[in-house]
C-alpha positions in Angstrom: 242.2 189.2 244.2 239.5 187.9 241.9 239.7 184.2 241.0 237.7 182.9 238.1 235.0 180.6 239.2 235.2 177.1 237.8 232.5 176.6 235.1 230.0 173.9 235.9 229.7 171.4 233.2 226.3 170.7 231.8 225.0 167.4 233.1 223.7 165.1 230.3 223.2 161.4 229.8 225.3 159.8 227.1 222.9 157.6 225.0 225.6 156.0 222.8 226.3 153.1 225.2 222.6 152.5 225.7 222.0 152.3 222.0 224.9 149.9 221.6 223.4 147.6 224.3 220.0 147.7 222.6 221.5 146.7 219.3 223.5 143.9 220.9 220.3 142.6 222.5 218.4 142.8 219.2 221.2 140.8 217.4 221.3 138.3 220.3 217.5 137.7 220.1 217.6 137.5 216.3 220.3 134.9 216.3 219.0 132.8 219.2 215.4 132.6 217.9 214.3 129.4 216.3 211.8 129.6 213.5 209.5 126.7 213.5 207.9 125.7 210.2 204.3 125.0 210.7 203.0 122.0 208.8 200.7 123.1 206.1 198.4 121.3 203.8 198.1 122.4 200.1 194.5 122.1 199.2 193.2 122.1 195.7 189.6 123.2 196.0 187.6 122.7 192.8 185.2 125.4 191.9 181.5 124.8 192.2 180.9 126.2 188.7 182.6 125.5 185.5 184.4 122.4 184.3 185.4 119.9 187.0 189.0 118.9 187.1 190.0 115.5 185.7 190.2 113.0 188.5 193.5 111.0 188.5 193.5 107.4 187.6 194.7 106.4 191.0 193.7 108.3 194.2 192.8 107.7 197.8 189.2 108.5 198.2 187.8 109.3 201.7 184.0 109.7 202.1 182.6 111.4 205.2 179.0 110.6 206.0 176.6 113.0 207.8 177.0 110.9 211.0 180.8 111.3 210.9 181.5 107.8 209.5 184.5 107.2 207.2 184.8 105.1 204.1 188.3 104.8 202.5 188.3 103.6 198.9 184.8 102.2 199.5 185.7 100.3 202.7 183.8 101.4 205.8 185.8 101.9 209.0 184.7 100.2 212.2 186.5 102.8 214.4 185.6 106.3 213.4 188.1 107.9 215.8 191.3 109.6 214.8 193.4 106.5 215.7 191.1 104.3 213.6 191.4 106.7 210.6 195.2 106.8 211.1 195.6 103.0 211.2 193.3 102.6 208.1 195.4 105.1 206.1 198.6 103.4 207.3 197.3 100.0 206.1 197.2 101.5 202.6 201.0 101.8 202.7 203.5 104.6 202.7 203.7 104.5 198.8 200.1 105.7 198.7 201.1 109.0 200.4 202.3 110.3 197.0 198.9 109.8 195.5 196.3 112.5 195.6 193.6 112.3 198.3 190.0 113.2 197.4 187.8 114.0 200.4 184.1 113.8 199.7 182.0 115.0 202.6 178.2 115.2 202.9 176.9 118.8 203.2 175.6 117.9 206.6 178.8 116.2 207.9 180.4 118.0 210.8 183.3 120.3 210.2 185.3 118.4 212.8 185.0 115.1 210.8 186.4 116.7 207.7 189.2 118.5 209.6 190.1 115.2 211.3 190.7 113.6 207.8 192.8 116.5 206.6 194.8 116.6 209.9 195.6 112.8 209.9 196.4 112.9 206.2 198.8 115.8 206.6 200.5 114.0 209.5 201.0 110.9 207.4 202.5 112.8 204.4 199.5 113.3 202.1 200.1 116.7 200.6 197.8 116.6 197.5 194.3 117.0 199.1 191.2 118.0 197.2 187.6 118.5 198.3 184.8 117.6 196.0 181.7 119.7 195.4 178.7 119.4 193.2 177.7 121.8 190.5 175.3 124.6 191.6 171.8 124.2 190.3 170.6 126.6 187.6 167.8 127.9 190.0 170.4 129.1 192.5 170.0 126.3 195.1 
């Protein structure tokens, strides 16, 4: 007697559950991720050529000397550290944070000194910062 041999089923991996798990993990990570908003400073950089923008009637003016010394509204700071700059800006009052801040730095001032002013101003709520420049000479200097 001849019995039919049982057919061997083809062995394969079912990918449907794997794809479901991957999508569930993707949804989990999308929902559980927190998006931090980095603090950003809006800078209005005046162009070096053309008409200079009108300066507002009231503004907080910070001057940075070549040696890294700070003057706020013409008053020289005794402590040129970040803490000294912060306390001097806080002494102006919180209502001054709505005013524009004009940063005038010497061409030979260190980049760190200018960034320190922008960083402290951003932390204290000043969001209207502008940097001053001078007009370029006609001879290209």
